[in-house]
DSSP file (Angstrom, degrees, kcal/mol; ACC not computed):
  #  RESIDUE AA STRUCTURE BP1 BP2  ACC     N-H-->O    O-->H-N    N-H-->O    O-->H-N    TCO  KAPPA ALPHA  PHI   PSI    X-CA   Y-CA   Z-CA
    1    1 A M     >        0   0    0      0, 0.0     4,-1.4     0, 0.0     5,-0.1   0.000 360.0 360.0 360.0 -43.0    7.8   -1.9   42.7
    2    2 A K  H  >  +     0   0    0      1,-0.2     4,-2.2     2,-0.2     5,-0.2   0.885 360.0  55.3 -63.1 -38.4    5.0   -2.5   40.2
    3    3 A F  H  > S+     0   0    0      1,-0.2     4,-1.9     2,-0.2    -1,-0.2   0.922 106.5  49.7 -60.5 -45.3    4.6    1.2   39.6
    4    4 A F  H  4 S+     0   0    0      1,-0.2    -1,-0.2     2,-0.2    -2,-0.2   0.816 111.6  49.2 -65.9 -30.0    8.2    1.7   38.8
    5    5 A L  H  X S+     0   0    0     -4,-1.4     4,-1.4     1,-0.2    -1,-0.2   0.858 110.0  51.1 -74.9 -36.7    8.1   -1.2   36.3
    6    6 A L  H  X S+     0   0    0     -4,-2.2     4,-2.9     1,-0.2     5,-0.2   0.851 101.4  61.6 -70.6 -34.6    4.9    0.2   34.6
    7    7 A V  H  X S+     0   0    0     -4,-1.9     4,-2.5     2,-0.2     5,-0.2   0.947 106.6  43.0 -61.1 -51.1    6.3    3.7   34.1
    8    8 A P  H  > S+     0   0    0      0, 0.0     4,-2.6     0, 0.0    -1,-0.2   0.896 115.1  50.8 -63.2 -36.5    9.2    2.6   31.8
    9    9 A I  H  X S+     0   0    0     -4,-1.4     4,-2.3     2,-0.2    -2,-0.2   0.921 111.6  47.7 -64.9 -42.8    7.0    0.2   29.9
   10   10 A S  H  X S+     0   0    0     -4,-2.9     4,-2.2     2,-0.2    -1,-0.2   0.912 112.8  47.8 -63.9 -43.3    4.4    3.0   29.4
   11   11 A I  H  X S+     0   0    0     -4,-2.5     4,-2.3    -5,-0.2    -2,-0.2   0.917 111.1  51.4 -64.3 -42.6    7.1    5.5   28.2
   12   12 A F  H  X S+     0   0    0     -4,-2.6     4,-2.3    -5,-0.2    -2,-0.2   0.906 109.2  51.0 -60.1 -42.4    8.5    2.8   25.9
   13   13 A S  H  X S+     0   0    0     -4,-2.3     4,-2.2     1,-0.2    -1,-0.2   0.905 110.1  49.2 -62.1 -42.4    5.0    2.2   24.4
   14   14 A L  H  X S+     0   0    0     -4,-2.2     4,-2.4     1,-0.2    -1,-0.2   0.893 110.0  51.5 -64.5 -39.9    4.5    6.0   23.8
   15   15 A L  H  X S+     0   0    0     -4,-2.3     4,-2.0     2,-0.2    -2,-0.2   0.906 109.6  49.8 -64.2 -41.0    7.9    6.2   22.1
   16   16 A L  H  X S+     0   0    0     -4,-2.3     4,-1.7     2,-0.2    -2,-0.2   0.923 110.9  49.0 -63.4 -43.6    7.1    3.3   19.8
   17   17 A A  H  X S+     0   0    0     -4,-2.2     4,-1.6     1,-0.2    -2,-0.2   0.912 111.0  50.8 -62.2 -41.4    3.8    4.9   18.9
   18   18 A G  H  X S+     0   0    0     -4,-2.4     4,-2.6     1,-0.2    -1,-0.2   0.850 104.4  58.0 -64.4 -34.9    5.5    8.2   18.2
   19   19 A C  H  X S+     0   0    0     -4,-2.0     4,-3.0     1,-0.2     5,-0.3   0.902 104.0  51.8 -62.3 -41.2    8.1    6.4   16.0
   20   20 A N  H  X S+     0   0    0     -4,-1.7     4,-2.9     2,-0.2    -1,-0.2   0.918 111.2  47.5 -60.8 -42.5    5.3    5.2   13.7
   21   21 A T  H  X S+     0   0    0     -4,-1.6     4,-2.6     2,-0.2    -2,-0.2   0.922 114.4  45.6 -65.9 -44.4    3.9    8.7   13.4
   22   22 A V  H  X S+     0   0    0     -4,-2.6     4,-2.3     2,-0.2    -2,-0.2   0.940 116.5  45.2 -64.4 -46.4    7.3   10.2   12.6
   23   23 A T  H  X S+     0   0    0     -4,-3.0     4,-2.6     2,-0.2    -2,-0.2   0.902 113.1  50.8 -64.4 -40.8    8.2    7.4   10.1
   24   24 A S  H  X S+     0   0    0     -4,-2.9     4,-2.9    -5,-0.3    -1,-0.2   0.923 110.4  49.3 -61.9 -44.2    4.7    7.7    8.5
   25   25 A S  H  X S+     0   0    0     -4,-2.6     4,-2.6     2,-0.2    -2,-0.2   0.894 110.8  50.5 -62.4 -40.2    5.1   11.4    8.2
   26   26 A Y  H  X S+     0   0    0     -4,-2.3     4,-2.6     2,-0.2    -2,-0.2   0.941 113.1  45.0 -61.8 -47.9    8.6   11.0    6.6
   27   27 A Q  H  X S+     0   0    0     -4,-2.6     4,-2.8     1,-0.2    -2,-0.2   0.889 112.7  52.0 -64.4 -39.6    7.2    8.4    4.1
   28   28 A Y  H  X S+     0   0    0     -4,-2.9     4,-2.8     2,-0.2     5,-0.2   0.931 111.2  47.1 -60.2 -46.6    4.2   10.6    3.4
   29   29 A T  H  X S+     0   0    0     -4,-2.6     4,-2.2     2,-0.2    -2,-0.2   0.919 114.7  45.6 -63.6 -45.1    6.5   13.6    2.7
   30   30 A K  H  X S+     0   0    0     -4,-2.6     4,-2.3     2,-0.2    -2,-0.2   0.918 115.2  48.1 -63.9 -43.1    8.8   11.5    0.4
   31   31 A G  H  X S+     0   0    0     -4,-2.8     4,-2.4     2,-0.2    -2,-0.2   0.898 111.3  49.3 -64.6 -41.6    5.8   10.0   -1.4
   32   32 A T  H  X S+     0   0    0     -4,-2.8     4,-2.4     2,-0.2    -1,-0.2   0.900 110.9  50.0 -65.9 -41.0    4.1   13.3   -1.9
   33   33 A A  H  X S+     0   0    0     -4,-2.2     4,-1.5    -5,-0.2    -2,-0.2   0.916 111.9  48.4 -62.8 -42.6    7.3   14.9   -3.3
   34   34 A S  H  X>S+     0   0    0     -4,-2.3     5,-2.5     1,-0.2     4,-0.6   0.897 110.1  52.2 -64.1 -40.0    7.7   11.9   -5.7
   35   35 A L  H ><5S+     0   0    0     -4,-2.4     3,-1.0     1,-0.2    -2,-0.2   0.918 108.5  50.1 -61.2 -44.6    4.0   12.3   -6.7
   36   36 A Q  H 3<5S+     0   0    0     -4,-2.4    -1,-0.2     1,-0.3    -2,-0.2   0.803 110.0  51.0 -65.8 -28.9    4.6   16.0   -7.5
   37   37 A K  H 3<5S-     0   0    0     -4,-1.5    -1,-0.3    -5,-0.2    -2,-0.2   0.559 117.7-113.3 -82.7  -8.9    7.7   15.1   -9.6
   38   38 A G  T <<5S+     0   0    0     -3,-1.0     2,-1.4    -4,-0.6    -3,-0.2   0.598  74.9 134.9  85.8  10.6    5.7   12.5  -11.5
   39   39 A D     >< +     0   0    0     -5,-2.5     4,-2.3     1,-0.2    -1,-0.2  -0.675  24.1 169.7 -91.8  81.4    7.6    9.5  -10.1
   40   40 A F  H  >  +     0   0    0     -2,-1.4     4,-2.8     1,-0.2     5,-0.2   0.826  69.3  57.2 -68.9 -33.5    4.6    7.4   -9.5
   41   41 A E  H  > S+     0   0    0      2,-0.2     4,-2.0     1,-0.2    -1,-0.2   0.939 112.2  41.3 -62.5 -46.9    6.5    4.2   -8.7
   42   42 A A  H  > S+     0   0    0      2,-0.2     4,-2.6     1,-0.2     5,-0.3   0.899 113.9  53.9 -66.9 -40.4    8.5    5.9   -5.9
   43   43 A A  H  X S+     0   0    0     -4,-2.3     4,-2.9     1,-0.2     5,-0.3   0.936 109.5  47.4 -59.0 -46.8    5.3    7.7   -4.7
   44   44 A I  H  X S+     0   0    0     -4,-2.8     4,-2.6     1,-0.2     5,-0.2   0.916 111.6  51.1 -62.0 -43.4    3.4    4.5   -4.4
   45   45 A S  H  X S+     0   0    0     -4,-2.0     4,-1.6    -5,-0.2    -2,-0.2   0.942 115.5  40.4 -60.0 -49.8    6.3    2.8   -2.6
   46   46 A H  H  X S+     0   0    0     -4,-2.6     4,-2.1     1,-0.2    -2,-0.2   0.915 117.6  47.6 -66.7 -43.5    6.6    5.6    0.0
   47   47 A L  H  X S+     0   0    0     -4,-2.9     4,-2.5    -5,-0.3    -2,-0.2   0.840 107.2  56.0 -72.0 -32.2    2.9    6.1    0.4
   48   48 A E  H  X S+     0   0    0     -4,-2.6     4,-2.5    -5,-0.3    -1,-0.2   0.915 108.9  49.0 -60.9 -41.5    2.2    2.4    0.8
   49   49 A E  H  X S+     0   0    0     -4,-1.6     4,-2.1    -5,-0.2    -2,-0.2   0.915 109.9  50.6 -64.6 -42.3    4.7    2.4    3.7
   50   50 A A  H  X S+     0   0    0     -4,-2.1     4,-2.6     1,-0.2    -2,-0.2   0.912 112.1  47.7 -60.3 -42.5    3.0    5.4    5.2
   51   51 A V  H  < S+     0   0    0     -4,-2.5    -2,-0.2     2,-0.2    -1,-0.2   0.882 108.7  54.4 -66.7 -38.2   -0.4    3.6    5.0
   52   52 A K  H  < S+     0   0    0     -4,-2.5    -1,-0.2     1,-0.2    -2,-0.2   0.904 114.2  41.4 -61.5 -40.0    1.1    0.5    6.5
   53   53 A L  H  < S+     0   0    0     -4,-2.1    -2,-0.2     1,-0.2    -1,-0.2   0.869 136.4  14.3 -75.9 -38.2    2.3    2.5    9.5
   54   54 A E    ><  +     0   0    0     -4,-2.6     3,-1.5    -5,-0.2    -1,-0.2  -0.648  66.9 168.9-139.4  79.1   -0.8    4.6    9.8
   55   55 A P  T 3  S+     0   0    0      0, 0.0    -1,-0.1     0, 0.0     6,-0.1   0.721  76.7  58.2 -67.4 -21.1   -3.7    3.1    7.8
   56   56 A N  T 3  S+     0   0    0     31,-0.1    32,-3.2    -5,-0.1     2,-0.7   0.231  77.1 108.0 -95.3  15.8   -6.3    5.4    9.4
   57   57 A M  B X>  -a   88   0A   0     -3,-1.5     4,-1.8    30,-0.2     3,-0.5  -0.842  59.1-154.3 -95.2 114.2   -4.6    8.6    8.3
   58   58 A A  H 3> S+     0   0    0     30,-2.3     4,-3.1    -2,-0.7     5,-0.2   0.870  90.4  56.3 -56.6 -42.6   -6.7   10.2    5.6
   59   59 A R  H 3> S+     0   0    0     29,-0.3     4,-2.3     1,-0.2    -1,-0.2   0.877 106.5  50.9 -62.4 -36.7   -3.9   12.1    4.0
   60   60 A N  H <> S+     0   0    0     -3,-0.5     4,-1.9     2,-0.2    -1,-0.2   0.942 114.4  43.3 -62.7 -47.4   -1.8    8.9    3.5
   61   61 A Q  H  X S+     0   0    0     -4,-1.8     4,-2.5     2,-0.2    -2,-0.2   0.901 113.5  51.9 -65.8 -42.3   -4.8    7.1    1.8
   62   62 A T  H  X S+     0   0    0     -4,-3.1     4,-2.3     1,-0.2    -2,-0.2   0.933 112.6  43.2 -62.6 -47.7   -5.7   10.1   -0.3
   63   63 A N  H  X S+     0   0    0     -4,-2.3     4,-2.3    -5,-0.2    -1,-0.2   0.860 113.0  52.5 -70.5 -32.9   -2.2   10.7   -1.7
   64   64 A L  H  X S+     0   0    0     -4,-1.9     4,-2.5    -5,-0.2    -1,-0.2   0.914 109.2  50.8 -65.4 -41.0   -1.7    6.9   -2.3
   65   65 A S  H  X S+     0   0    0     -4,-2.5     4,-2.5     1,-0.2    -2,-0.2   0.924 110.4  49.2 -59.1 -45.1   -5.0    6.9   -4.2
   66   66 A S  H  X S+     0   0    0     -4,-2.3     4,-2.7     2,-0.2    -2,-0.2   0.896 109.5  51.7 -62.3 -41.1   -3.8    9.8   -6.3
   67   67 A A  H  X S+     0   0    0     -4,-2.3     4,-1.7     1,-0.2    -1,-0.2   0.926 111.7  46.4 -63.1 -44.8   -0.5    8.1   -7.0
   68   68 A Y  H  <>S+     0   0    0     -4,-2.5     5,-2.6     2,-0.2     4,-0.5   0.903 112.2  51.4 -63.7 -39.9   -2.3    4.9   -8.2
   69   69 A M  H ><5S+     0   0    0     -4,-2.5     3,-1.3     1,-0.2    -2,-0.2   0.933 110.4  47.6 -62.8 -45.5   -4.7    7.0  -10.3
   70   70 A M  H 3<5S+     0   0    0     -4,-2.7    -1,-0.2     1,-0.3    -2,-0.2   0.806 110.1  53.7 -65.9 -28.6   -1.8    8.8  -12.0
   71   71 A A  T 3<5S-     0   0    0     -4,-1.7    -1,-0.3    -5,-0.2    -2,-0.2   0.509 120.1-111.4 -82.9  -4.7   -0.1    5.5  -12.6
   72   72 A G  T < 5S+     0   0    0     -3,-1.3     2,-1.1    -4,-0.5    -3,-0.2   0.578  77.7 130.2  88.4   9.8   -3.3    4.2  -14.3
   73   73 A D     >< +     0   0    0     -5,-2.6     4,-2.0     1,-0.2    -1,-0.2  -0.717  25.4 170.5 -98.4  83.9   -4.2    1.6  -11.6
   74   74 A L  H  > S+     0   0    0     -2,-1.1     4,-2.8     1,-0.2     5,-0.2   0.824  70.3  59.1 -67.2 -33.0   -7.9    2.6  -11.0
   75   75 A Q  H  > S+     0   0    0      2,-0.2     4,-2.1     1,-0.2    -1,-0.2   0.946 111.9  38.9 -63.7 -47.5   -8.7   -0.4   -8.9
   76   76 A N  H  > S+     0   0    0      2,-0.2     4,-2.3     1,-0.2     5,-0.2   0.869 115.1  54.2 -70.2 -35.2   -6.1    0.4   -6.2
   77   77 A A  H  X S+     0   0    0     -4,-2.0     4,-2.2     2,-0.2    -2,-0.2   0.936 109.8  48.0 -60.0 -45.6   -6.9    4.1   -6.6
   78   78 A W  H  X S+     0   0    0     -4,-2.8     4,-2.2     2,-0.2    -2,-0.2   0.916 110.6  51.5 -61.2 -46.0  -10.6    3.4   -5.9
   79   79 A L  H  X S+     0   0    0     -4,-2.1     4,-2.0     1,-0.2    -1,-0.2   0.928 114.4  41.6 -58.4 -48.0   -9.8    1.2   -2.9
   80   80 A H  H  X S+     0   0    0     -4,-2.3     4,-2.1     2,-0.2    -1,-0.2   0.806 110.4  56.7 -75.5 -28.9   -7.6    3.9   -1.2
   81   81 A A  H  X S+     0   0    0     -4,-2.2     4,-1.4    -5,-0.2    21,-0.2   0.913 109.1  47.9 -64.8 -41.4  -10.0    6.7   -2.1
   82   82 A R  H  X S+     0   0    0     -4,-2.2     4,-0.8     1,-0.2     3,-0.3   0.934 111.4  49.9 -62.0 -46.2  -12.7    4.8   -0.2
   83   83 A Q  H >X S+     0   0    0     -4,-2.0     4,-0.8     1,-0.2     3,-0.7   0.867 104.8  58.8 -62.4 -36.3  -10.4    4.2    2.7
   84   84 A A  H >< S+     0   0    0     -4,-2.1     3,-0.7     1,-0.2    -1,-0.2   0.882 103.1  51.7 -61.1 -38.5   -9.5    7.9    2.8
   85   85 A T  H 3< S+     0   0    0     -4,-1.4    -1,-0.2    -3,-0.3    -2,-0.2   0.694 113.9  44.5 -74.3 -15.8  -13.1    9.0    3.3
   86   86 A L  H << S+     0   0    0     -4,-0.8    -1,-0.2    -3,-0.7    -2,-0.2   0.479 100.9  91.3-100.7  -5.4  -13.4    6.5    6.2
   87   87 A A  S << S-     0   0    0     -4,-0.8     2,-0.3    -3,-0.7   -30,-0.2  -0.200  89.6 -74.7 -88.2 177.0  -10.1    7.4    7.9
   88   88 A T  B     -a   57   0A   0    -32,-3.2   -30,-2.3    -2,-0.0     2,-0.4  -0.541  46.9-166.7 -73.2 130.2   -9.2   10.0   10.5
   89   89 A V        -     0   0    0     -2,-0.3     3,-0.1   -32,-0.1   -32,-0.0  -0.914  17.1-160.3-118.1 149.5   -9.1   13.6    9.4
   90   90 A Y  S    S+     0   0    0     -2,-0.4     2,-0.3     1,-0.2    -1,-0.1   0.522  75.2  12.8-106.3  -8.9   -7.6   16.5   11.2
   91   91 A N  S  > S-     0   0    0      1,-0.1     4,-1.2     0, 0.0     3,-0.4  -0.981  78.4-103.8-159.1 166.3   -9.4   19.3    9.5
   92   92 A E  H  > S+     0   0    0     -2,-0.3     4,-2.5     1,-0.2     5,-0.2   0.854 115.3  58.1 -64.0 -36.8  -12.3   19.9    7.1
   93   93 A S  H  > S+     0   0    0      1,-0.2     4,-2.4     2,-0.2    -1,-0.2   0.860 101.2  56.8 -65.5 -32.9  -10.2   20.5    4.1
   94   94 A E  H  > S+     0   0    0     -3,-0.4     4,-2.1     2,-0.2    -1,-0.2   0.909 110.1  44.6 -61.7 -42.0   -8.6   17.0    4.5
   95   95 A M  H  X S+     0   0    0     -4,-1.2     4,-2.8     2,-0.2     5,-0.2   0.897 110.7  54.0 -69.4 -40.3  -12.1   15.5    4.3
   96   96 A Q  H  X S+     0   0    0     -4,-2.5     4,-2.6     1,-0.2    -2,-0.2   0.908 110.0  47.4 -59.8 -41.6  -13.1   17.7    1.4
   97   97 A I  H  X S+     0   0    0     -4,-2.4     4,-2.6     2,-0.2    -1,-0.2   0.922 112.3  49.4 -65.4 -44.1  -10.0   16.5   -0.6
   98   98 A A  H  X S+     0   0    0     -4,-2.1     4,-2.1     2,-0.2   -13,-0.2   0.919 114.4  44.6 -61.6 -44.1  -10.7   12.9    0.3
   99   99 A V  H  X S+     0   0    0     -4,-2.8     4,-2.6     2,-0.2    -2,-0.2   0.910 112.4  51.6 -68.1 -42.0  -14.4   13.2   -0.8
  100  100 A F  H  X S+     0   0    0     -4,-2.6     4,-2.6    -5,-0.2    -2,-0.2   0.927 109.8  50.3 -58.4 -45.3  -13.4   15.1   -4.0
  101  101 A N  H  X S+     0   0    0     -4,-2.6     4,-2.3     1,-0.2    -1,-0.2   0.916 110.9  48.9 -59.7 -44.8  -10.9   12.4   -4.9
  102  102 A L  H  X S+     0   0    0     -4,-2.1     4,-2.4   -21,-0.2    -1,-0.2   0.908 111.6  49.1 -62.3 -42.4  -13.6    9.7   -4.4
  103  103 A M  H  X S+     0   0    0     -4,-2.6     4,-2.3     2,-0.2    -2,-0.2   0.884 109.6  51.9 -67.2 -37.8  -16.1   11.5   -6.5
  104  104 A Q  H  X S+     0   0    0     -4,-2.6     4,-2.2     1,-0.2    -1,-0.2   0.932 112.2  46.2 -60.7 -44.9  -13.5   12.0   -9.3
  105  105 A L  H  X S+     0   0    0     -4,-2.3     4,-3.2     2,-0.2     5,-0.3   0.877 109.2  54.5 -67.6 -37.2  -12.8    8.3   -9.2
  106  106 A W  H  X S+     0   0    0     -4,-2.4     4,-2.8     2,-0.2    -1,-0.2   0.938 109.6  48.1 -59.0 -46.2  -16.5    7.5   -9.2
  107  107 A K  H  X S+     0   0    0     -4,-2.3     4,-1.9     1,-0.2    -2,-0.2   0.921 114.2  46.4 -60.5 -44.3  -16.9    9.6  -12.3
  108  108 A T  H  X S+     0   0    0     -4,-2.2     4,-2.8     2,-0.2    -2,-0.2   0.921 114.5  46.3 -64.1 -45.9  -13.9    7.8  -14.0
  109  109 A M  H  X S+     0   0    0     -4,-3.2     4,-2.6     1,-0.2     6,-0.2   0.887 110.0  54.8 -65.7 -38.8  -15.1    4.3  -13.0
  110  110 A K  H  <>S+     0   0    0     -4,-2.8     5,-2.4    -5,-0.3     4,-0.3   0.913 113.7  41.1 -60.7 -43.4  -18.6    5.1  -14.2
  111  111 A E  H ><5S+     0   0    0     -4,-1.9     3,-0.8     3,-0.2    -2,-0.2   0.925 114.5  51.1 -69.7 -45.8  -17.3    6.1  -17.6
  112  112 A K  H 3<5S+     0   0    0     -4,-2.8    -2,-0.2     1,-0.2    -3,-0.2   0.908 120.6  33.5 -60.3 -43.6  -14.8    3.3  -17.9
  113  113 A Y  T 3<5S-     0   0    0     -4,-2.6    -1,-0.2    -5,-0.2    -2,-0.2   0.318 106.9-122.2 -98.2   8.3  -17.3    0.6  -17.0
  114  114 A N  T < 5 -     0   0    0     -3,-0.8     2,-0.6    -4,-0.3    -3,-0.2   0.922  39.9-175.5  52.8  50.5  -20.3    2.3  -18.7
  115  115 A I      < +     0   0    0     -5,-2.4     2,-0.3    -6,-0.2    -1,-0.2  -0.704  15.1 154.1 -82.0 118.3  -22.3    2.3  -15.5
  116  116 A N    >   -     0   0    0     -2,-0.6     3,-2.6     1,-0.0    43,-0.2  -0.834  54.5 -60.7-135.2 171.1  -25.8    3.7  -16.3
  117  117 A V  T 3  S+     0   0    0     -2,-0.3    43,-0.2     1,-0.3     3,-0.1  -0.364 125.6  31.6 -53.8 129.7  -29.3    3.5  -14.9
  118  118 A G  T 3  S+     0   0    0     41,-2.3    -1,-0.3     1,-0.4    42,-0.1   0.192  79.4 137.8 102.6 -15.8  -30.2   -0.2  -15.1
  119  119 A T    <   -     0   0    0     -3,-2.6    40,-3.4    40,-0.1    -1,-0.4  -0.433  59.9-110.8 -61.1 136.1  -26.7   -1.6  -14.6
  120  120 A T  B  >  -B  158   0B   0     38,-0.2     4,-2.2     1,-0.1    38,-0.2  -0.298  11.1-121.6 -74.7 156.1  -27.1   -4.6  -12.2
  121  121 A Q  H  > S+     0   0    0     36,-2.5     4,-2.4     1,-0.2     5,-0.2   0.887 114.2  54.3 -59.2 -41.5  -25.9   -4.6   -8.7
  122  122 A E  H  > S+     0   0    0     35,-0.3     4,-2.1     1,-0.2    -1,-0.2   0.895 107.4  50.0 -62.8 -40.9  -23.7   -7.7   -9.5
  123  123 A E  H  > S+     0   0    0      2,-0.2     4,-1.7     1,-0.2    -1,-0.2   0.927 110.4  49.7 -63.4 -44.2  -22.1   -5.9  -12.4
  124  124 A I  H  X S+     0   0    0     -4,-2.2     4,-3.2     1,-0.2     5,-0.3   0.908 110.1  50.3 -63.7 -41.0  -21.3   -2.9  -10.3
  125  125 A I  H  X S+     0   0    0     -4,-2.4     4,-2.3     1,-0.2    -1,-0.2   0.889 108.7  52.9 -63.2 -37.7  -19.8   -5.1   -7.6
  126  126 A S  H  < S+     0   0    0     -4,-2.1    -1,-0.2    -5,-0.2    -2,-0.2   0.836 116.5  39.8 -66.9 -30.0  -17.7   -6.8  -10.2
  127  127 A F  H  < S+     0   0    0     -4,-1.7    -2,-0.2    -5,-0.1    -1,-0.2   0.903 129.3  27.0 -80.1 -45.2  -16.4   -3.4  -11.4
  128  128 A L  H  < S-     0   0    0     -4,-3.2    -3,-0.2     1,-0.3    -2,-0.2   0.553 103.8-124.1-100.9 -10.7  -16.0   -1.7   -8.0
  129  129 A G     <  -     0   0    0     -4,-2.3    -1,-0.3    -5,-0.3    -2,-0.1  -0.275  55.5 -27.4  89.8 176.9  -15.3   -4.6   -5.6
  130  130 A E  S    S-     0   0    0      1,-0.1    15,-0.0    -2,-0.1    -5,-0.0  -0.405  74.6-114.7 -65.1 139.4  -17.2   -5.5   -2.5
  131  131 A P        -     0   0    0      0, 0.0    16,-0.2     0, 0.0     3,-0.1  -0.260   9.6-126.4 -73.0 163.6  -18.8   -2.5   -0.8
  132  132 A D  S    S-     0   0    0     14,-2.2     2,-0.3     1,-0.2    15,-0.2   0.734  91.4  -2.6 -77.9 -24.3  -17.8   -1.1    2.6
  133  133 A D  E     -C  146   0B   0     13,-1.4    13,-3.0     2,-0.0     2,-0.4  -0.974  62.6-146.4-158.7 163.3  -21.4   -1.3    3.7
  134  134 A M  E     -C  145   0B   0     -2,-0.3     2,-0.4    11,-0.2    11,-0.2  -0.998   8.0-162.0-140.7 136.9  -24.9   -2.3    2.4
  135  135 A I  E     -C  144   0B   0      9,-2.8     9,-2.5    -2,-0.4     2,-0.5  -0.972   5.1-157.8-120.7 130.7  -28.2   -0.8    3.4
  136  136 A A  E     -C  143   0B   0     -2,-0.4     2,-0.4     7,-0.2     7,-0.2  -0.924   5.9-158.1-109.1 133.0  -31.5   -2.5    2.7
  137  137 A F  E   > -C  142   0B   0      5,-3.0     5,-0.6    -2,-0.5     4,-0.1  -0.870  13.8-142.5-108.3 142.1  -34.8   -0.5    2.5
  138  138 A K  T > 5S+     0   0    0     -2,-0.4     3,-0.8     3,-0.1     2,-0.2   0.882  78.6  76.0 -71.8 -38.2  -38.1   -2.1    3.1
  139  139 A E  G > 5S-     0   0    0      1,-0.2     3,-1.1     2,-0.1    -2,-0.1  -0.502 108.1  -2.6 -80.5 143.8  -40.0    0.0    0.5
  140  140 A N  G 3 5S-     0   0    0      1,-0.3    16,-0.4    -2,-0.2    -1,-0.2   0.660 110.7 -82.9  56.3  23.4  -39.7   -0.7   -3.2
  141  141 A N  G < 5S+     0   0    0     -3,-0.8    15,-2.2     1,-0.2    16,-0.4   0.919  80.3 166.1  50.9  50.0  -37.1   -3.5   -2.8
  142  142 A Q  E < < +CD 137 155B   0     -3,-1.1    -5,-3.0    -5,-0.6     2,-0.3  -0.725  16.8 175.0-101.4 146.6  -34.3   -0.9   -2.6
  143  143 A T  E     -CD 136 154B   0     11,-2.0    11,-3.1    -2,-0.3     2,-0.4  -0.934  16.0-149.4-137.8 164.0  -30.8   -1.3   -1.5
  144  144 A A  E     -CD 135 153B   0     -9,-2.5    -9,-2.8    -2,-0.3     2,-0.5  -0.988   4.7-152.4-136.3 128.6  -27.7    0.9   -1.3
  145  145 A L  E     -CD 134 152B   0      7,-2.4     7,-3.1    -2,-0.4     2,-0.6  -0.853  19.0-149.0 -92.7 134.2  -24.1   -0.3   -1.7
  146  146 A V  E     -CD 133 151B   0    -13,-3.0   -14,-2.2    -2,-0.5   -13,-1.4  -0.926  15.7-175.5-114.0 120.6  -21.8    2.1    0.2
  147  147 A Y  E >  S- D   0 150B   0      3,-2.7     3,-2.6    -2,-0.6     2,-0.5  -0.949  70.8 -48.4-112.7 108.9  -18.3    2.7   -1.0
  148  148 A G  T 3  S-     0   0    0     -2,-0.6   -66,-0.1     1,-0.3   -65,-0.1  -0.545 125.1 -25.4  62.7-117.6  -16.4    5.0    1.4
  149  149 A V  T 3  S+     0   0    0     -2,-0.5    -1,-0.3    -3,-0.1   -67,-0.0   0.193 118.3 104.4-107.2  13.9  -19.0    7.8    1.9
  150  150 A L  E <   -D  147   0B   0     -3,-2.6    -3,-2.7    14,-0.0     2,-0.4  -0.845  54.6-161.3-102.4 106.1  -20.7    7.2   -1.5
  151  151 A P  E     -D  146   0B   0      0, 0.0    12,-2.5     0, 0.0     2,-0.5  -0.727   1.9-161.4 -85.1 134.3  -24.0    5.4   -1.4
  152  152 A I  E     -DE 145 162B   0     -7,-3.1    -7,-2.4    -2,-0.4     2,-0.3  -0.968  14.2-145.0-116.5 117.5  -25.1    3.8   -4.7
  153  153 A R  E     -DE 144 161B   0      8,-3.5     7,-2.9    -2,-0.5     8,-1.2  -0.619  16.1-173.7 -94.1 141.0  -28.9    3.1   -4.8
  154  154 A F  E     -DE 143 159B   0    -11,-3.1   -11,-2.0    -2,-0.3     2,-0.5  -0.962  12.8-158.2-128.3 145.1  -30.6    0.2   -6.5
  155  155 A E  E >  S-DE 142 158B   0      3,-2.3     3,-1.7    -2,-0.3   -13,-0.2  -0.997  85.7 -12.2-121.2 125.9  -34.2   -0.7   -7.1
  156  156 A E  T 3  S-     0   0    0    -15,-2.2   -14,-0.1    -2,-0.5    -1,-0.1   0.859 131.7 -53.4  51.0  39.9  -34.9   -4.4   -7.7
  157  157 A G  T 3  S+     0   0    0    -16,-0.4   -36,-2.5     1,-0.2     2,-0.4   0.542 114.4 112.6  79.8   7.6  -31.2   -5.0   -8.2
  158  158 A K  E <  S-BE 120 155B   0     -3,-1.7    -3,-2.3   -38,-0.2   -38,-0.2  -0.930  73.8-102.9-120.0 140.6  -30.6   -2.3  -10.8
  159  159 A F  E     + E   0 154B   0    -40,-3.4   -41,-2.3    -2,-0.4    -5,-0.2  -0.299  43.4 161.7 -59.6 132.4  -28.7    0.9  -10.5
  160  160 A V  E     -     0   0B   0     -7,-2.9     2,-0.3     1,-0.3    -6,-0.2   0.697  58.7 -23.1-115.6 -50.0  -30.8    4.0  -10.0
  161  161 A K  E     - E   0 153B   0     -8,-1.2    -8,-3.5   -45,-0.1     2,-0.5  -0.983  42.0-137.9-166.2 147.3  -28.5    6.7   -8.6
  162  162 A A  E     - E   0 152B   0     -2,-0.3     2,-1.9   -10,-0.3   -10,-0.2  -0.950  25.5-133.1-108.5 135.7  -25.3    7.5   -6.7
  163  163 A Y        +     0   0    0    -12,-2.5     2,-0.3    -2,-0.5   -11,-0.1  -0.532  57.4 140.0 -88.4  73.1  -25.6   10.2   -4.1
  164  164 A A        -     0   0    0     -2,-1.9     2,-0.6   -14,-0.1    -2,-0.1  -0.832  62.6-106.6-117.2 151.5  -22.5   12.0   -5.3
  165  165 A T        -     0   0    0     -2,-0.3     2,-0.2   -66,-0.1    -2,-0.0  -0.673  46.6-119.8 -71.5 122.5  -21.5   15.6   -5.7
  166  166 A E        -     0   0    0     -2,-0.6     2,-0.6     2,-0.0   -62,-0.1  -0.467  23.8-152.6 -69.7 134.2  -21.5   16.0   -9.4
  167  167 A I              0   0    0     -2,-0.2    -1,-0.0   -64,-0.2    -3,-0.0  -0.942 360.0 360.0-110.3 122.8  -18.1   17.1  -10.8
  168  168 A K              0   0    0     -2,-0.6    -1,-0.1     0, 0.0    -2,-0.0   0.438 360.0 360.0 -86.0 360.0  -18.1   19.1  -13.9
């Protein structure tokens, strides 16, 4: 009797999970089409819904980041670009796009906030938000704030270098 009860419950659970994926894909497709047409408000709306349904899908986060960037909202673009590099990817090109997007935004944020060697760790956190991770090194009083897959290195609390692929 228990087996027969578990089978319908299991099938129902699988159907619900599949509905999220189908709905997320639909929202992703609508959002991406809106982004390509330059309708950033609609793109953000659809892609936010896709992210809500599947937050760990890199493509959802990447395109939402792009929509925010095109709409001029760098803070939300930065947040979603970071999330994209930490999310599930299904092929290498998806990760390359997510990392490229993050590096583009790093370059933009660096210019906008005039981040240079010597900028304090506190200033960078105020510009970029709380990091996703932090690494402390024993030698030379060094730390690294990690945003997505981008480590930003500090010595004695001052910016030294970001280990980013330079974009020309």
